[in-house]
matplotlib code that plots the C-alpha trace (Angstrom):
import matplotlib.pyplot as plt

x = [44.6, 42.7, 44.5, 42.3, 43.2, 46.2, 46.5, 50.3, 52.2, 55.5, 54.3, 50.8, 51.7, 52.1, 48.6, 46.8, 44.6, 45.7, 42.5, 42.5, 40.0, 37.9, 36.1, 35.9, 32.6, 32.9, 29.9, 28.9, 28.1, 31.4, 33.4, 36.8, 35.5, 33.0, 33.0, 29.6, 29.5, 33.2, 32.7, 33.7, 32.7, 35.2, 34.1, 36.6, 37.8, 37.4, 35.6, 37.4, 37.6, 35.9, 37.7, 38.6, 40.7, 38.4, 34.7, 32.0, 30.5, 26.7, 25.2, 22.5, 18.9, 17.2, 15.8, 18.2, 19.4, 22.3, 21.6, 24.1, 25.7, 25.5, 28.8, 30.9, 34.5, 36.8, 39.9, 42.7, 46.4, 46.6, 49.6, 50.0, 52.2, 51.4, 55.1, 56.2, 55.1, 54.6, 51.4, 51.1, 52.5, 49.6, 45.9, 44.6, 41.2, 39.4, 35.9, 34.2, 31.0, 28.4, 27.2, 24.1, 24.5, 24.0, 27.4, 29.1, 27.2, 28.7, 32.2, 31.7, 28.6, 25.2, 26.4, 26.3, 23.0, 21.3, 23.4, 26.3, 27.3, 29.0, 31.4, 34.5, 35.5, 36.3, 40.0, 40.5, 41.0, 41.4, 44.5, 45.7, 45.8, 42.6, 40.6, 38.6, 38.4, 35.2, 33.2, 31.2, 28.5, 26.9, 23.3, 21.3, 24.4, 26.3, 28.8, 27.2, 28.9, 27.7, 30.0, 33.3, 36.0, 36.3, 39.3, 37.1, 36.2, 36.7, 39.4, 39.3, 41.6, 40.8, 38.5, 36.6, 34.0, 34.4, 31.8, 31.5, 28.9, 26.1, 26.0, 22.2, 22.4, 24.4, 22.3, 20.3, 23.5, 25.2, 22.2, 21.6, 25.3, 25.4, 22.2, 23.5, 26.9]
y = [-48.2, -46.9, -44.6, -42.1, -39.7, -41.6, -42.1, -42.3, -44.3, -42.5, -39.0, -38.9, -40.0, -36.4, -35.5, -38.8, -39.2, -42.0, -43.2, -45.7, -48.5, -48.8, -52.0, -54.6, -56.3, -59.5, -61.0, -64.0, -66.1, -65.7, -68.9, -69.2, -71.4, -69.0, -65.5, -64.9, -62.6, -61.7, -58.3, -56.6, -53.1, -50.9, -48.5, -45.6, -44.2, -40.7, -39.6, -39.0, -35.4, -35.1, -33.1, -33.1, -36.2, -38.0, -38.4, -40.9, -43.4, -44.1, -47.4, -48.6, -48.7, -52.1, -53.2, -51.2, -53.2, -51.7, -52.3, -53.4, -50.5, -48.3, -46.2, -48.0, -47.7, -50.2, -49.1, -50.9, -51.2, -54.7, -56.1, -54.2, -56.9, -60.5, -61.4, -58.9, -59.8, -56.2, -54.1, -50.8, -47.7, -45.6, -46.3, -47.7, -46.7, -48.0, -47.8, -51.2, -52.1, -54.2, -57.2, -59.4, -62.3, -64.7, -63.5, -64.6, -67.9, -68.7, -68.4, -69.4, -71.7, -71.8, -70.9, -67.3, -66.0, -62.7, -62.2, -61.3, -58.6, -59.4, -56.9, -56.5, -58.2, -54.8, -54.8, -54.1, -56.9, -57.2, -58.5, -60.0, -57.3, -55.6, -57.6, -55.3, -52.6, -51.1, -51.3, -48.1, -47.1, -43.7, -43.6, -40.4, -38.3, -40.0, -42.8, -45.8, -49.0, -51.8, -54.6, -55.2, -57.1, -60.2, -62.4, -65.0, -62.7, -64.6, -62.5, -62.0, -61.7, -58.6, -60.5, -62.5, -61.0, -61.2, -61.5, -60.0, -60.2, -57.6, -55.1, -55.0, -58.7, -57.6, -54.6, -56.1, -57.1, -53.8, -51.8, -53.9, -53.7, -49.9, -49.4, -51.5, -49.9]
z = [31.3, 28.3, 25.9, 24.2, 21.4, 20.1, 16.3, 16.0, 18.7, 17.9, 18.6, 20.2, 23.8, 24.9, 23.8, 24.5, 27.5, 29.9, 31.7, 34.6, 34.4, 37.6, 36.7, 33.9, 33.0, 30.9, 29.2, 31.3, 28.3, 26.5, 25.8, 24.3, 21.5, 20.1, 18.7, 20.3, 23.3, 22.9, 24.6, 27.8, 29.1, 30.9, 33.5, 33.7, 37.0, 35.5, 32.3, 29.0, 27.9, 24.5, 21.9, 18.2, 18.9, 21.4, 20.7, 21.6, 19.3, 19.5, 20.5, 18.1, 19.3, 19.8, 16.5, 14.4, 11.5, 9.5, 5.8, 3.2, 1.4, 4.5, 4.8, 7.4, 8.6, 10.4, 12.4, 14.1, 14.7, 13.1, 11.3, 8.1, 6.6, 7.5, 7.1, 9.7, 13.3, 14.4, 14.7, 12.9, 14.4, 13.2, 13.5, 10.2, 8.9, 5.9, 4.5, 4.5, 2.7, 4.5, 2.5, 2.6, 5.0, 2.0, 0.7, 4.0, 4.1, 0.7, 2.2, 5.9, 5.8, 7.4, 11.0, 9.9, 11.4, 11.8, 15.0, 12.6, 10.3, 7.0, 5.6, 3.4, 0.1, -1.2, -1.6, 2.1, 4.7, 8.4, 10.0, 13.3, 15.8, 14.8, 17.5, 19.8, 17.2, 16.1, 12.9, 12.9, 10.5, 9.7, 10.9, 11.1, 10.8, 13.7, 13.8, 15.5, 16.7, 14.5, 15.7, 17.5, 15.8, 18.0, 18.6, 16.9, 14.0, 10.7, 9.2, 5.5, 2.6, 0.7, -1.7, 1.1, 3.5, 7.3, 10.0, 13.4, 16.1, 15.8, 18.7, 18.7, 19.7, 22.8, 23.7, 26.5, 28.4, 27.6, 28.8, 32.0, 32.9, 32.4, 34.4, 37.3, 37.5]

ax = plt.figure().add_subplot(projection="3d")
ax.plot(x, y, z, "-o")
ax.set_aspect("equal")
plt.show()
């Protein structure tokens, strides 16, 4: 099941859309040891009803490169307190600045390539439980998916940047899978 339109897990169940998943498409090159290709596409049995609470996010175009200082937002239900082993009741949202890859390489080493986006180090960090959430950026007046927070995302303290796999690197597989299904 996919739950759409829920922001508060205590009260939003009555207005959320519960959507059955017809098929799951996992990236064939994903491995447990790597953050690369950590993506799956879900084909819904019925379409979501777009509203003020449920709206699409755009995919980037091939060749799009989100520049540092672009307005971006990360959302998730991750653990708000690392000492409490419980995810947040309400969807958390925070503006996150994008940084030059050189900033991430200083923290995480030379393995950080152009296939990644570097963000954070702004007083806001990610936490366990945010995996699978989006990092979206404003492009041409629309929110565009820049990366997905992977299970393998290098989570940051509030003063360290994190990295996630750039969606444009995954576009050929996404487009082929959508076209064939």
